Every structure is written in structure tokens, then in C-alpha cells.
Residue, then its C-alpha position, 0 to 999 in steps of 0.5 A: x061675886x057680891x060687892x062687900x061694903x063697910x061704913x067707916x064711922x058711926x056718927x051722923x054721916x055713918x048713920x045716914x049711910x046706913x039708912x041709904x043702904x037699908x033703903x036700897x036693900x044692900x048688905x053692909x058692915x060697920x067699922x068705928x074706932x069706938x067699937x074695936x071689940x065688936x058690937x051691934x048696930x041698931x039693925x040686927x045682923x049687921x055687926x061691927x068689924x075689927x080692924x083686921x077684917x077690913x082687908x076682906x072688903x071692897x067698898x067703903x062708905x067714908x065718914x068725914x072723920x076718917x082722914x086719908x092718913x087714917x085710911x092708909x093706916x087701915x089698909x083701905x086707901x086703895x079701895x073703892x071709897x065713897x063719900x056722901x058728897x059724891x053720892x049726892x052729886x050723882x043722885x040729886x038734880x038741884x043747883x048745887x052751891x058749895x061753901x067752905x072756909x075757915x070761918x063764917x061758912x055756917x053763917x053764910x050758908x044760912x044767909x044765902x039759903x034765906x035770901x034764895x028762899x025769898x024768891x025761890x026754894x033752897x035748903x041748907x045741907x052739909x055741916x050746917x043742916x041735915x045729912x046729905x043722904x037724907x035729902x037725896x030726893x028733896x025738890x028745892x031748886x037750890x042745895x046750899x052745902x057747907x063743906x068742911x076740909x074733912x069732906x073735901x079731902x076725899x071728894x072724888x069729883x066736883x059737881x058743884x054749880x057754884x062755889x064760895x070760899x070765905x077765908x082760909x087760915x090755919x086750922x085742922x092741922x092735927x087732921x091734915x098734918x100741915x097748913x098746905x094740905x089743909x089749903x089744898x083740900x079747901x081749894x078742891x071746891x073751886x069751879x069756873x064760877x067761884x066767889x071769894x069773900x073779901x073781909x071788907x064786905x059785910x057778910x050779909x051783903x056778900x050773901x045777898x050778892x051771891x043770891x042776886x046773881x042767881x035770883x035777880x029779884x032777891x029782896x036786899x032788905x030781907x030780915x035774916x035769922x041768925x044761927x044759934x051761938x054765933x055771938x048770941x046775946x044772952x043778956x046785956x052783959x053776956x055773949x054766947x059764942x060757942x060756935x067759935x071753934x078756932x083762934x080766928x073766930x075767937x079773934x074775930x069775936x074780940x075785935x068785933x065786940x071791942x071786948x074788954x071783959x071776962x073771956x071764957x075758953x074751953x076745948x081741944x087746942x090740938x086742932x090748930x097746934x098753935x103756940x103762944x096765942x096772944x089774947x089782947x083786950x079781955x081783962x081775964x081769961x077763964x078756962x075750964x074743962x079737960x083741956x084747960x092745962x093744954x090751953x093755958x100752955x098755948x096762950x099769952x095773957x097776964x090773968x089766967x085762971x083754970x076751972x075743972x067745970x063750967x059750973x065752978x067757973x060761973x060761980x066765980x062770976x059777978x052779975x056786973x061782969x062783961x062775959x064772952x064765951x068764945x071757946x076758940x077750939x073744938x069741943x074735944x072731950x068736953x062736949x059732943x059739939x058746939x051746939x051741946x056746949x052752947x046750950x050747956x053754957x046758956x043753961x048754967x048762966x041762967x041757973x047761976x044768975x037767977x039765984x043772984 
């Protein structure tokens, strides 16, 4: 009896599953909530399934967005579930470094990869880099993998050689249900050799200490490239911190900058389900987008203004304003990801202030 395969989710990970199965010449089908009435993938003959058809299948290649709760609702939780992480573990021979946490994991992944590349060869994968399954055959000595709680929740086994936890604070409650479940997923990354980030460290120093433990001759004075949209200055007065996707990263930005100007927020606050988030420091909080009313209900500040779009918000700004764009939430219905909204913010700022 032939194995019957379904890819759950048709985003970046789902499409990497598709390439993987095509390369192996294996038949598969697709299911995605955004295609409930069926449709066609990029490959003729491979159709999207309806929810009711899933029970006929045996093996499911699961994208991160499908929580265990959702898999149970679909009636497939007891089936053979495969993640890109587990496939990567079984087929790639590199030294695997896993990095997770609520904040700073992307920057840390970026820094560690650069330090290791100064003395050896390394590649950034996972959330920060290219999909794992598109790099199964890479020849670098180290794989530095940023892992989200979504991915770790369904990881079947831990084949990491070294793990790193930056911090854990309330996040993704809409997905996991409660903070304890979220923490449990994060701790699945732990191995006998696990580094824990201490906030007393500078992040670059912490990255160096990890790299040095693996490559003793790592250059401590290496000039590191920064990630886009993580406290990125656009001008003397304007900071683009689109990478801020939760309240912890928002607080970090305000505190690090000792910020007392105009804070711009957007995105979907349901991820953390926070209530009464106190914003201290900024003189104004300007909120735009489809979730603006929901954000306003959940934060405490005495000078809040709402805008339907970023364009209308930016038109109200003055050239002398100190501006911090630190959304404090995932993109929600406004943008597809933090990169898109960071690029959009930079473009709108450039257009607006060039006219003044």
C-alpha cells in the first residue's frame, strides 16, 4: 500500500516541503486554510484538499503555523507527522547549533554565524535564513538554526549538538494557549551542552563566547554586520525597529534608546493577549493599521492617536520629531512579515521627508 502524503500549509516551509518531495519523485497533496475550496499548486496534478479529505491520508508534512491544537481539530494529530527540523536532523551531517528565545534570537544567530565564518564555515538557517530543506546538502561545518516555539512544539527528537536559550517571556499565547505551554516548547531545545543568555552580557560578547567555545581562534574584534530593521537608524532622528514583534522587544528598544519622542506601533496584539501594557518614556504613541483599536484598548498612555494607514500617520509628523517605529506586535493583517513592514516604513519616511 502506497504512503499517502499531505503538506499542511503552503507558505515558505510548505513550498520547501514541496520541492523536497518533487526532488524525491514522491506523490503528495496540499492542504491550506486559505484554500478551503480547492485549487491548484504550482505543479499540475497536485491539488489542494478539503478538510474532510485529510482523514484518508497517512503522513503529514507540517508547517510551523499548524499547532497541535489545530492538528487535533483536523483529526490528524495521531498520524505520522514530519517537520522540516526532523528531516534536516536525519539527512544533514553538519554540527547543529539551535537558538531559541523570545527576543534576540535572530541577532544572536546572525552574530554567531559571522564569528564562526571568521575561522571556519557556517550558515544561518531556520527563521532567519533560508528554509532548512533547501539546504539539506550544504557543506558548511556549522548550521546555526533559529528555532521558534512553533517549530519546537512538533519537533520529534532533538539532534542538536549545542543549544542556546536567549530569554523566555510571555509570547505566542494565542497559539500555545498559555505561558506554561509556550515555555515547555522552548525548553525542548535543551541539550547537555546548553548556553543561557544573561542580560548582563552584551549580545555580541555572548555570541563570541559561544563561537570561541567551538573555534578557539575566533577573532573577538571582528566587525559584525547588523540585521535589517533591528533598531536601524534611518536618520539622526528616526529609528526603524520593525523587527520588534512583541512587548518585550518594544520595552527593550525604549529602554536602550532612553526614548522620549514619538513611538509608532502597529500589528496584532492577540499573540500575547496582554492587557494594560504601560508605555513609559515616549511623549506620544501613534498607532496605525487594521488592529489599531485593539492595540489602543490594551496599552496605557496619556497621548494616543490612531491612524488608518502609515501614510496618514507619517504626514502628521514634523522633521524635528524623534521617531521610533517599534511595532511591539507581529504584522497581523497589515503586512506579511516584519521585513515587508520595515521596508514599507523606510519608503514612506523617505518619500514624506524628501518633500519637506
